[in-house]
N, CA and C atoms as a LAMMPS dump frame, in Angstrom:
ITEM: TIMESTEP
0
ITEM: NUMBER OF ATOMS
582
ITEM: BOX BOUNDS ff ff ff
-5.0000000000000000e+02 5.0000000000000000e+02
-5.0000000000000000e+02 5.0000000000000000e+02
-5.0000000000000000e+02 5.0000000000000000e+02
ITEM: ATOMS id mol type element x y z
1 1 1 N -372.487 -107.017 166.193
2 1 2 C -372.951 -106.167 167.186
3 1 3 C -373.007 -104.75 166.494
4 2 1 N -374.238 -104.112 166.684
5 2 2 C -374.327 -102.954 165.91
6 2 3 C -374.91 -101.98 166.768
7 3 1 N -374.345 -100.587 166.736
8 3 2 C -374.898 -99.467 167.436
9 3 3 C -376.132 -99.066 166.518
10 4 1 N -377.231 -98.925 167.446
11 4 2 C -378.482 -98.429 166.895
12 4 3 C -379.024 -96.934 167.406
13 5 1 N -379.764 -96.422 166.454
14 5 2 C -380.339 -95.105 166.923
15 5 3 C -381.204 -95.482 168.131
16 6 1 N -381.193 -94.52 169.175
17 6 2 C -382.088 -94.56 170.303
18 6 3 C -383.205 -93.695 169.784
19 7 1 N -384.434 -94.3 169.97
20 7 2 C -385.546 -93.566 169.919
21 7 3 C -385.898 -92.446 170.956
22 8 1 N -386.517 -91.241 170.512
23 8 2 C -386.683 -90.326 171.451
24 8 3 C -388.277 -90.141 171.779
25 9 1 N -388.468 -89.643 172.886
26 9 2 C -389.722 -89.469 173.538
27 9 3 C -390.783 -88.912 172.498
28 10 1 N -391.88 -89.335 172.255
29 10 2 C -392.709 -88.926 171.331
30 10 3 C -392.979 -89.953 170.081
31 11 1 N -391.82 -90.649 169.991
32 11 2 C -391.849 -91.727 169.044
33 11 3 C -392.848 -92.845 169.423
34 12 1 N -393.952 -93.261 168.35
35 12 2 C -394.893 -94.04 168.72
36 12 3 C -394.37 -95.38 169.152
37 13 1 N -393.302 -95.839 168.548
38 13 2 C -392.874 -97.139 168.993
39 13 3 C -392.333 -97.366 170.35
40 14 1 N -392.218 -96.244 171.269
41 14 2 C -391.957 -96.367 172.54
42 14 3 C -393.156 -96.607 173.227
43 15 1 N -394.398 -96.464 172.635
44 15 2 C -395.683 -96.709 173.489
45 15 3 C -396.289 -97.983 172.906
46 16 1 N -395.731 -98.427 171.786
47 16 2 C -396.346 -99.66 171.243
48 16 3 C -396.289 -101.029 172.05
49 17 1 N -397.234 -102.01 171.738
50 17 2 C -397.283 -103.15 172.538
51 17 3 C -395.968 -103.938 172.189
52 18 1 N -395.319 -104.565 173.248
53 18 2 C -394.04 -105.28 173.041
54 18 3 C -394.319 -106.749 173.269
55 19 1 N -394 -107.73 172.102
56 19 2 C -394.331 -108.959 171.958
57 19 3 C -393.481 -109.816 172.896
58 20 1 N -394.179 -110.931 173.414
59 20 2 C -393.337 -111.785 174.307
60 20 3 C -392.552 -112.559 173.473
61 21 1 N -391.239 -112.909 173.832
62 21 2 C -390.335 -113.755 173.042
63 21 3 C -390.612 -115.297 173.343
64 22 1 N -390.758 -115.992 172.325
65 22 2 C -391.032 -117.338 172.271
66 22 3 C -389.806 -118.324 171.833
67 23 1 N -389.297 -117.92 171.017
68 23 2 C -388 -118.494 170.427
69 23 3 C -386.741 -117.785 170.92
70 24 1 N -386.239 -118.434 172.097
71 24 2 C -385.071 -117.753 172.743
72 24 3 C -383.74 -118.026 171.716
73 25 1 N -383.708 -118.971 170.94
74 25 2 C -382.431 -119.187 170.008
75 25 3 C -382.7 -118.605 168.674
76 26 1 N -383.652 -117.835 168.349
77 26 2 C -383.717 -116.964 167.234
78 26 3 C -382.579 -116.058 167.073
79 27 1 N -382.228 -115.964 165.657
80 27 2 C -381.192 -114.981 165.295
81 27 3 C -381.597 -113.584 165.559
82 28 1 N -383.044 -113.379 165.524
83 28 2 C -383.481 -111.999 165.887
84 28 3 C -383.244 -111.589 167.232
85 29 1 N -383.432 -112.586 168.116
86 29 2 C -383.399 -112.323 169.647
87 29 3 C -381.791 -112.083 169.9
88 30 1 N -380.991 -112.914 169.324
89 30 2 C -379.48 -112.664 169.624
90 30 3 C -379.117 -111.335 169.136
91 31 1 N -379.594 -110.983 167.999
92 31 2 C -379.236 -109.689 167.374
93 31 3 C -379.684 -108.563 168.3
94 32 1 N -380.889 -108.738 168.667
95 32 2 C -381.597 -107.489 169.7
96 32 3 C -380.548 -107.426 170.9
97 33 1 N -380.138 -108.653 171.453
98 33 2 C -379.272 -108.482 172.581
99 33 3 C -377.892 -107.835 172.382
100 34 1 N -377.586 -108.224 171.183
101 34 2 C -376.054 -107.681 170.819
102 34 3 C -376.19 -106.053 170.673
103 35 1 N -377.365 -105.688 169.847
104 35 2 C -377.6 -104.218 169.695
105 35 3 C -377.776 -103.6 170.818
106 36 1 N -378.751 -104.017 171.628
107 36 2 C -379.148 -103.325 172.948
108 36 3 C -377.83 -103.204 173.823
109 37 1 N -376.914 -104.081 173.962
110 37 2 C -375.695 -104.079 174.714
111 37 3 C -374.824 -103.009 174.282
112 38 1 N -374.437 -103.026 172.798
113 38 2 C -373.662 -102.236 172.159
114 38 3 C -374.151 -100.591 172.311
115 39 1 N -375.415 -100.51 172.111
116 39 2 C -376.042 -99.135 172.014
117 39 3 C -375.965 -98.643 173.422
118 40 1 N -376.235 -99.488 174.44
119 40 2 C -376.215 -98.985 175.653
120 40 3 C -374.829 -98.491 176.258
121 41 1 N -373.836 -99.376 176.064
122 41 2 C -372.477 -99.023 176.331
123 41 3 C -372.001 -97.705 175.551
124 42 1 N -372.34 -97.636 174.161
125 42 2 C -371.66 -96.527 173.397
126 42 3 C -372.394 -95.151 173.904
127 43 1 N -373.517 -95.236 174.387
128 43 2 C -374.422 -94.095 174.877
129 43 3 C -374.08 -93.739 176.344
130 44 1 N -373.288 -94.643 176.989
131 44 2 C -372.826 -94.37 178.348
132 44 3 C -373.986 -94.747 179.45
133 45 1 N -374.988 -95.532 178.909
134 45 2 C -376.082 -95.963 179.774
135 45 3 C -375.882 -97.113 180.577
136 46 1 N -376.892 -97.34 181.646
137 46 2 C -376.616 -98.6 182.494
138 46 3 C -377.851 -99.523 182.183
139 47 1 N -378.675 -99.274 181.4
140 47 2 C -379.798 -100.081 180.937
141 47 3 C -380.275 -99.668 179.653
142 48 1 N -380.974 -100.569 178.914
143 48 2 C -381.611 -100.285 177.675
144 48 3 C -382.768 -101.499 177.321
145 49 1 N -383.805 -100.921 176.862
146 49 2 C -384.92 -101.918 176.459
147 49 3 C -385.197 -101.884 174.959
148 50 1 N -385.73 -103.05 174.55
149 50 2 C -386.011 -103.199 173.182
150 50 3 C -386.666 -102.07 172.448
151 51 1 N -387.89 -101.622 173.023
152 51 2 C -388.437 -100.557 172.264
153 51 3 C -387.573 -99.252 172.029
154 52 1 N -386.664 -99.048 172.847
155 52 2 C -385.788 -97.953 172.566
156 52 3 C -384.962 -97.923 171.367
157 53 1 N -384.654 -99.138 170.917
158 53 2 C -384.055 -99.172 169.471
159 53 3 C -385.001 -99.718 168.268
160 54 1 N -386.256 -99.544 168.54
161 54 2 C -387.277 -99.836 167.551
162 54 3 C -387.74 -101.197 167.631
163 55 1 N -387.291 -102.219 168.578
164 55 2 C -387.555 -103.521 168.699
165 55 3 C -388.629 -103.837 169.687
166 56 1 N -389.991 -103.91 169.386
167 56 2 C -391.029 -103.969 170.172
168 56 3 C -391.168 -105.532 170.661
169 57 1 N -390.042 -105.761 171.517
170 57 2 C -390.318 -107.101 172.173
171 57 3 C -389.815 -106.724 173.702
172 58 1 N -390.351 -107.976 174.377
173 58 2 C -390.178 -107.94 175.876
174 58 3 C -388.647 -108.3 176.347
175 59 1 N -387.82 -107.518 176.068
176 59 2 C -386.464 -107.656 176.413
177 59 3 C -385.725 -106.318 176.856
178 60 1 N -384.974 -106.494 177.915
179 60 2 C -384.081 -105.272 178.244
180 60 3 C -382.788 -105.898 179.005
181 61 1 N -381.716 -105.07 178.88
182 61 2 C -380.413 -105.276 179.356
183 61 3 C -380.129 -104.401 180.533
184 62 1 N -379.15 -104.753 181.498
185 62 2 C -378.627 -103.715 182.495
186 62 3 C -377.222 -104.141 182.707
187 63 1 N -376.48 -102.911 182.997
188 63 2 C -375.047 -103.019 183.309
189 63 3 C -374.544 -101.914 183.928
190 64 1 N -374.74 -101.721 185.262
191 64 2 C -374.093 -100.617 185.886
192 64 3 C -372.725 -100.867 186.021
193 65 1 N -372.029 -100.204 185.132
194 65 2 C -370.443 -100.389 185.224
195 65 3 C -369.808 -99.499 186.152
196 66 1 N -368.43 -99.735 186.437
197 66 2 C -367.71 -99.103 187.247
198 66 3 C -367.322 -97.711 186.734
199 67 1 N -367.49 -96.53 187.443
200 67 2 C -367.456 -95.247 187.176
201 67 3 C -366.796 -94.457 188.341
202 68 1 N -366.498 -92.922 187.998
203 68 2 C -366.061 -92.178 189.184
204 68 3 C -367.009 -92.089 190.256
205 69 1 N -368.295 -92.354 190.182
206 69 2 C -369.275 -92.403 191.185
207 69 3 C -369.601 -93.802 191.663
208 70 1 N -369.212 -94.897 190.986
209 70 2 C -369.668 -96.318 191.207
210 70 3 C -368.448 -97.054 191.187
211 71 1 N -368.08 -97.514 192.476
212 71 2 C -367.056 -98.491 192.763
213 71 3 C -367.203 -99.853 192.161
214 72 1 N -366.15 -100.709 192.041
215 72 2 C -366.309 -101.916 191.432
216 72 3 C -367.355 -102.885 192.298
217 73 1 N -367.387 -102.644 193.517
218 73 2 C -368.349 -103.32 194.261
219 73 3 C -369.808 -102.908 194.08
220 74 1 N -370.01 -101.824 193.625
221 74 2 C -371.509 -101.253 193.348
222 74 3 C -371.564 -101.285 191.779
223 75 1 N -370.909 -102.1 191.118
224 75 2 C -371.014 -102.249 189.63
225 75 3 C -371.734 -103.548 189.698
226 76 1 N -372.251 -103.882 188.385
227 76 2 C -372.751 -105.257 188.167
228 76 3 C -372.534 -105.693 186.69
229 77 1 N -372.501 -107.052 186.602
230 77 2 C -372.309 -107.691 185.149
231 77 3 C -373.402 -107.331 184.325
232 78 1 N -373.339 -107.647 182.995
233 78 2 C -374.358 -107.506 181.941
234 78 3 C -375.393 -108.436 182.381
235 79 1 N -376.743 -108.046 182.42
236 79 2 C -377.712 -109.082 182.68
237 79 3 C -378.786 -108.948 181.525
238 80 1 N -379.197 -109.927 181.258
239 80 2 C -380.424 -109.769 180.137
240 80 3 C -381.805 -110.509 180.619
241 81 1 N -382.709 -109.635 180.487
242 81 2 C -384.057 -110.089 181.083
243 81 3 C -385.09 -110.114 179.98
244 82 1 N -385.485 -111.327 179.604
245 82 2 C -386.544 -111.45 178.653
246 82 3 C -387.861 -111.896 179.295
247 83 1 N -388.995 -111.308 178.648
248 83 2 C -390.459 -111.581 179.317
249 83 3 C -390.499 -111.436 180.778
250 84 1 N -389.979 -110.358 181.271
251 84 2 C -389.81 -110.026 182.762
252 84 3 C -391.389 -109.631 183.212
253 85 1 N -391.395 -110.169 184.638
254 85 2 C -392.637 -109.861 185.385
255 85 3 C -392.232 -109.522 186.732
256 86 1 N -392.602 -108.329 187.074
257 86 2 C -392.211 -107.888 188.513
258 86 3 C -393.251 -108.746 189.358
259 87 1 N -392.713 -109.431 190.336
260 87 2 C -393.619 -110.122 191.446
261 87 3 C -393.718 -109.663 192.767
262 88 1 N -392.691 -108.632 192.984
263 88 2 C -392.788 -108.109 194.347
264 88 3 C -392.021 -106.81 194.496
265 89 1 N -392.58 -105.804 195.172
266 89 2 C -391.643 -104.623 195.471
267 89 3 C -391.791 -104.339 196.871
268 90 1 N -390.788 -103.762 197.391
269 90 2 C -390.704 -103.308 198.927
270 90 3 C -391.897 -102.166 199.137
271 91 1 N -392.337 -102.027 200.374
272 91 2 C -393.147 -100.733 200.638
273 91 3 C -392.422 -99.556 200.85
274 92 1 N -391.094 -99.651 201.284
275 92 2 C -390.297 -98.612 201.27
276 92 3 C -389.776 -98.03 200.15
277 93 1 N -389.78 -96.799 199.855
278 93 2 C -389.458 -96.132 198.768
279 93 3 C -388.445 -95.009 198.727
280 94 1 N -387.766 -94.786 197.77
281 94 2 C -386.625 -93.503 197.811
282 94 3 C -386.768 -92.929 196.471
283 95 1 N -386.229 -91.602 196.617
284 95 2 C -386.049 -90.939 195.355
285 95 3 C -384.611 -91.001 194.874
286 96 1 N -384.499 -91.306 193.622
287 96 2 C -383.264 -91.249 192.811
288 96 3 C -383.365 -90.294 191.535
289 97 1 N -382.599 -89.601 191.229
290 97 2 C -382.776 -88.638 189.948
291 97 3 C -382.335 -89.697 188.836
292 98 1 N -383.255 -89.655 188.007
293 98 2 C -383.145 -90.382 186.682
294 98 3 C -383.13 -89.817 185.532
295 99 1 N -382.473 -90.267 184.529
296 99 2 C -382.351 -89.729 183.169
297 99 3 C -382.757 -91.023 182.307
298 100 1 N -382.715 -90.562 180.838
299 100 2 C -382.984 -91.803 179.931
300 100 3 C -382.489 -91.459 178.543
301 101 1 N -381.982 -92.528 177.833
302 101 2 C -381.526 -92.291 176.545
303 101 3 C -382.589 -91.891 175.574
304 102 1 N -383.818 -92.086 175.921
305 102 2 C -384.793 -91.874 175.066
306 102 3 C -385.684 -90.458 175.311
307 103 1 N -384.989 -89.699 176.404
308 103 2 C -385.62 -88.464 176.739
309 103 3 C -384.438 -87.281 176.446
310 104 1 N -384.405 -86.695 175.344
311 104 2 C -383.45 -85.886 175.003
312 104 3 C -382.121 -86.275 175.048
313 105 1 N -381.969 -87.563 174.56
314 105 2 C -380.631 -88.352 174.594
315 105 3 C -379.868 -88.159 175.802
316 106 1 N -380.665 -88.35 177.043
317 106 2 C -380.078 -88.383 178.404
318 106 3 C -379.624 -87.095 178.724
319 107 1 N -380.296 -86.132 178.377
320 107 2 C -379.655 -84.805 178.786
321 107 3 C -380.947 -84.106 179.837
322 108 1 N -381.789 -84.729 180.099
323 108 2 C -382.794 -84.355 181.096
324 108 3 C -382.851 -85.189 182.366
325 109 1 N -382.729 -84.807 183.608
326 109 2 C -382.918 -85.486 184.65
327 109 3 C -383.849 -85.068 185.633
328 110 1 N -384.647 -85.948 186.46
329 110 2 C -385.698 -85.487 187.295
330 110 3 C -385.729 -86.552 188.443
331 111 1 N -386.24 -86.188 189.744
332 111 2 C -386.441 -87.12 190.7
333 111 3 C -387.514 -88.124 190.622
334 112 1 N -387.269 -89.296 190.621
335 112 2 C -388.474 -90.408 190.637
336 112 3 C -388.56 -91.253 191.788
337 113 1 N -389.626 -91.362 192.523
338 113 2 C -389.777 -92.182 193.718
339 113 3 C -390.168 -93.55 193.138
340 114 1 N -389.455 -94.513 193.812
341 114 2 C -389.715 -95.936 193.353
342 114 3 C -389.393 -96.937 194.733
343 115 1 N -390.033 -98.05 194.601
344 115 2 C -389.622 -98.901 195.618
345 115 3 C -388.111 -99.184 195.707
346 116 1 N -387.553 -99.257 196.985
347 116 2 C -386.28 -99.532 197.236
348 116 3 C -385.688 -101.033 196.735
349 117 1 N -386.692 -101.864 196.739
350 117 2 C -386.256 -103.187 196.303
351 117 3 C -387.23 -103.906 195.428
352 118 1 N -386.788 -104.664 194.503
353 118 2 C -387.61 -105.265 193.461
354 118 3 C -387.178 -106.564 193.321
355 119 1 N -388.307 -107.481 193.099
356 119 2 C -388.242 -108.847 192.826
357 119 3 C -388.77 -109.23 191.395
358 120 1 N -388.22 -109.858 190.415
359 120 2 C -388.908 -110.231 189.206
360 120 3 C -388.46 -111.479 188.791
361 121 1 N -389.304 -112.041 187.876
362 121 2 C -388.811 -113.27 187.337
363 121 3 C -388.655 -113.041 185.797
364 122 1 N -387.804 -113.687 185.068
365 122 2 C -387.531 -113.454 183.629
366 122 3 C -386.831 -114.702 183.135
367 123 1 N -386.624 -114.559 181.865
368 123 2 C -385.699 -115.546 181.209
369 123 3 C -384.407 -114.976 180.72
370 124 1 N -383.358 -115.848 180.777
371 124 2 C -382.255 -115.35 180.25
372 124 3 C -382.152 -115.657 178.624
373 125 1 N -380.959 -115.514 177.984
374 125 2 C -380.807 -115.589 176.611
375 125 3 C -380.746 -116.929 176.287
376 126 1 N -380.704 -117.906 177.075
377 126 2 C -380.763 -119.311 176.754
378 126 3 C -382.145 -119.879 177.024
379 127 1 N -383.123 -119.096 177.694
380 127 2 C -384.303 -119.683 177.958
381 127 3 C -384.52 -120.066 179.302
382 128 1 N -383.512 -120.079 180.181
383 128 2 C -383.711 -120.536 181.491
384 128 3 C -384.454 -119.334 182.349
385 129 1 N -385.276 -119.754 183.231
386 129 2 C -386.118 -118.916 183.88
387 129 3 C -385.388 -118.756 185.359
388 130 1 N -385.358 -117.444 185.717
389 130 2 C -384.814 -117.163 186.953
390 130 3 C -385.537 -116.137 187.692
391 131 1 N -385.266 -115.925 188.855
392 131 2 C -385.779 -114.854 189.963
393 131 3 C -384.642 -114.028 190.285
394 132 1 N -384.833 -112.683 190.331
395 132 2 C -383.854 -111.827 190.693
396 132 3 C -384.32 -110.834 191.588
397 133 1 N -383.56 -110.636 192.699
398 133 2 C -384.077 -109.534 193.728
399 133 3 C -382.887 -108.588 193.867
400 134 1 N -383.027 -107.301 193.791
401 134 2 C -382.051 -106.394 193.883
402 134 3 C -382.534 -104.993 194.532
403 135 1 N -381.797 -104.296 194.789
404 135 2 C -382.003 -102.838 195.263
405 135 3 C -381.156 -101.871 194.72
406 136 1 N -380.854 -100.699 195.409
407 136 2 C -380.141 -99.606 194.788
408 136 3 C -380.269 -99.238 193.247
409 137 1 N -379.132 -98.842 192.758
410 137 2 C -379.148 -98.634 191.417
411 137 3 C -379.568 -99.637 190.445
412 138 1 N -379.11 -100.761 190.904
413 138 2 C -379.434 -101.943 190.059
414 138 3 C -381.077 -102.211 190.198
415 139 1 N -381.582 -102.208 191.138
416 139 2 C -383.041 -102.298 191.332
417 139 3 C -383.758 -101.254 190.615
418 140 1 N -383.176 -100.097 190.49
419 140 2 C -383.816 -98.889 189.991
420 140 3 C -383.862 -99.051 188.525
421 141 1 N -382.721 -99.461 187.913
422 141 2 C -382.602 -99.512 186.517
423 141 3 C -383.526 -100.598 185.865
424 142 1 N -383.544 -101.632 186.713
425 142 2 C -384.555 -102.804 186.246
426 142 3 C -385.854 -102.197 186.326
427 143 1 N -386.436 -101.431 187.396
428 143 2 C -387.627 -100.878 187.355
429 143 3 C -388.031 -99.778 185.936
430 144 1 N -386.896 -99.111 185.8
431 144 2 C -386.895 -98.091 184.734
432 144 3 C -387.082 -98.663 183.391
433 145 1 N -386.283 -99.895 183.102
434 145 2 C -386.367 -100.662 181.76
435 145 3 C -387.534 -101.379 181.775
436 146 1 N -388.07 -102 182.826
437 146 2 C -389.327 -102.483 182.899
438 146 3 C -390.52 -101.654 182.493
439 147 1 N -390.432 -100.381 182.877
440 147 2 C -391.404 -99.472 182.472
441 147 3 C -391.367 -99.364 181.01
442 148 1 N -390.206 -99.279 180.362
443 148 2 C -390.317 -99.135 178.84
444 148 3 C -391.05 -100.212 178.175
445 149 1 N -390.929 -101.441 178.806
446 149 2 C -391.797 -102.507 178.102
447 149 3 C -393.356 -102.42 178.178
448 150 1 N -393.746 -101.432 179.185
449 150 2 C -395.166 -101.181 179.371
450 150 3 C -395.428 -99.922 178.874
451 151 1 N -394.483 -99.261 178.039
452 151 2 C -394.92 -97.93 177.405
453 151 3 C -394.72 -96.796 178.329
454 152 1 N -393.88 -96.809 179.329
455 152 2 C -393.914 -95.683 180.297
456 152 3 C -392.411 -95.174 180.399
457 153 1 N -392.486 -93.676 180.2
458 153 2 C -391.131 -93.049 180.345
459 153 3 C -391.016 -92.589 181.824
460 154 1 N -389.794 -92.21 182.083
461 154 2 C -389.436 -91.931 183.609
462 154 3 C -390.199 -90.585 183.796
463 155 1 N -390.186 -89.682 182.785
464 155 2 C -390.863 -88.374 182.815
465 155 3 C -392.361 -88.391 183.346
466 156 1 N -392.936 -89.613 183.118
467 156 2 C -394.472 -89.732 183.631
468 156 3 C -394.469 -90.146 185.136
469 157 1 N -393.439 -90.245 185.86
470 157 2 C -393.108 -90.794 187.068
471 157 3 C -392.268 -89.709 187.966
472 158 1 N -392.086 -88.521 187.487
473 158 2 C -391.176 -87.531 188.052
474 158 3 C -392.018 -87.013 189.276
475 159 1 N -391.303 -86.981 190.318
476 159 2 C -391.808 -86.721 191.835
477 159 3 C -392.062 -85.147 191.844
478 160 1 N -391.28 -84.25 191.243
479 160 2 C -391.478 -82.929 191.564
480 160 3 C -390.944 -82.231 190.202
481 161 1 N -391.764 -81.827 189.327
482 161 2 C -391.384 -81.384 188.07
483 161 3 C -390.435 -80.092 188.173
484 162 1 N -390.634 -79.318 189.221
485 162 2 C -389.756 -78.189 189.434
486 162 3 C -388.427 -78.58 189.582
487 163 1 N -388.001 -79.754 189.719
488 163 2 C -386.687 -80.263 189.85
489 163 3 C -386.126 -80.946 188.711
490 164 1 N -386.749 -80.773 187.467
491 164 2 C -386.231 -81.201 186.291
492 164 3 C -384.92 -80.449 186.014
493 165 1 N -383.914 -81.098 185.439
494 165 2 C -382.66 -80.31 185.475
495 165 3 C -381.827 -80.94 184.196
496 166 1 N -381.054 -80.054 183.681
497 166 2 C -380.053 -80.388 182.636
498 166 3 C -379.044 -81.441 183.094
499 167 1 N -378.314 -82.222 182.114
500 167 2 C -377.341 -83.207 182.456
501 167 3 C -376.304 -82.454 183.153
502 168 1 N -375.79 -81.308 182.823
503 168 2 C -374.672 -80.488 183.456
504 168 3 C -375.152 -80.141 184.914
505 169 1 N -376.194 -79.715 185.147
506 169 2 C -376.711 -79.318 186.41
507 169 3 C -376.585 -80.611 187.305
508 170 1 N -377.188 -81.764 186.783
509 170 2 C -377.345 -82.922 187.413
510 170 3 C -375.826 -83.434 187.586
511 171 1 N -374.932 -83.391 186.836
512 171 2 C -373.583 -83.866 187.039
513 171 3 C -372.82 -83.203 187.94
514 172 1 N -373.145 -81.827 188.108
515 172 2 C -372.329 -80.872 189.071
516 172 3 C -373.073 -80.805 190.538
517 173 1 N -374.469 -81.175 190.561
518 173 2 C -375.029 -80.853 191.898
519 173 3 C -375.606 -82.027 192.453
520 174 1 N -376.02 -83.025 191.728
521 174 2 C -376.783 -84.264 192.227
522 174 3 C -376.127 -85.739 192.056
523 175 1 N -375.446 -85.673 190.973
524 175 2 C -374.867 -87.238 190.72
525 175 3 C -373.815 -87.615 191.866
526 176 1 N -373.142 -86.779 192.385
527 176 2 C -372.176 -87.161 193.448
528 176 3 C -372.689 -86.869 194.807
529 177 1 N -374.102 -86.289 194.965
530 177 2 C -374.609 -85.933 196.161
531 177 3 C -374.63 -87.116 197.368
532 178 1 N -374.624 -86.693 198.463
533 178 2 C -374.822 -87.894 199.465
534 178 3 C -375.962 -88.579 199.39
535 179 1 N -377.483 -87.873 199.099
536 179 2 C -378.491 -88.624 198.923
537 179 3 C -378.691 -89.552 197.862
538 180 1 N -378.195 -89.066 196.866
539 180 2 C -378.076 -89.748 195.349
540 180 3 C -377.403 -91.05 195.653
541 181 1 N -376.071 -90.869 196.205
542 181 2 C -375.271 -91.994 196.289
543 181 3 C -375.785 -92.937 197.275
544 182 1 N -376.291 -92.393 198.489
545 182 2 C -376.954 -93.369 199.504
546 182 3 C -378.051 -94.303 198.911
547 183 1 N -378.924 -93.538 198.177
548 183 2 C -380.045 -94.343 197.65
549 183 3 C -379.761 -95.256 196.636
550 184 1 N -378.478 -95.11 196.104
551 184 2 C -377.94 -95.867 194.814
552 184 3 C -377.267 -96.985 195.472
553 185 1 N -377.033 -97.186 196.613
554 185 2 C -376.186 -98.445 197.034
555 185 3 C -376.805 -99.733 196.855
556 186 1 N -376.096 -100.645 196.15
557 186 2 C -376.603 -102.047 196.04
558 186 3 C -376.211 -102.814 197.083
559 187 1 N -377.02 -103.448 197.771
560 187 2 C -376.776 -104.265 199.066
561 187 3 C -377.348 -105.684 198.665
562 188 1 N -377.921 -105.932 197.483
563 188 2 C -378.762 -107.07 197.312
564 188 3 C -378.699 -107.473 195.775
565 189 1 N -378.264 -108.702 195.543
566 189 2 C -378.152 -109.211 194.138
567 189 3 C -378.486 -110.659 194.261
568 190 1 N -379.691 -111.07 194.491
569 190 2 C -380.149 -112.442 194.721
570 190 3 C -380.559 -113.091 193.401
571 191 1 N -379.889 -113.958 192.966
572 191 2 C -380.194 -114.693 191.732
573 191 3 C -380.548 -116.034 191.97
574 192 1 N -381.484 -116.48 191.481
575 192 2 C -382.1 -117.91 191.677
576 192 3 C -382.612 -118.45 190.327
577 193 1 N -382.101 -119.758 189.857
578 193 2 C -382.668 -120.332 188.839
579 193 3 C -383.802 -121.108 189.174
580 194 1 N -384.951 -120.953 188.3
581 194 2 C -386.203 -121.553 188.65
582 194 3 C -386.263 -122.887 187.874
């Protein structure tokens, strides 16, 4: 497992076409999964996509871990999504303030409106196809990482640019706020092997 540099906004590799993965057993794919996981954890992130470490493949990982703001029941295991496709989103939406390791090394946050619930189909690291439905911060990070695979940064979806803020302001005023916590609650983790 190796910690990798996180590419920063403006790097052309973040906008490049991301290749579909065909050989799930390749050493390259295994290495990307290991590197994404290690880099995500060391940077204190809850998700990371291939292009963020300069690997232009359709793969991302998520892992909202327990924290002072996230109880054990609101955390989730490490999940690997290969060749994901969003198949359904809810009509109801909410705002959650987002940051990103590729945007000023996660020191800039802003409000992003997205669907509350997401359903997608993807493959796991063994090549098994699955469907996953979620909401809250887990559904949010899935949508955020999926955007990386189509070359979109969260800054392109900010709801109100006047509300962009530093990480310090976010931590002291927004992260533990009633609205942020309410919109981040995970009530659904529906996993189905296809």
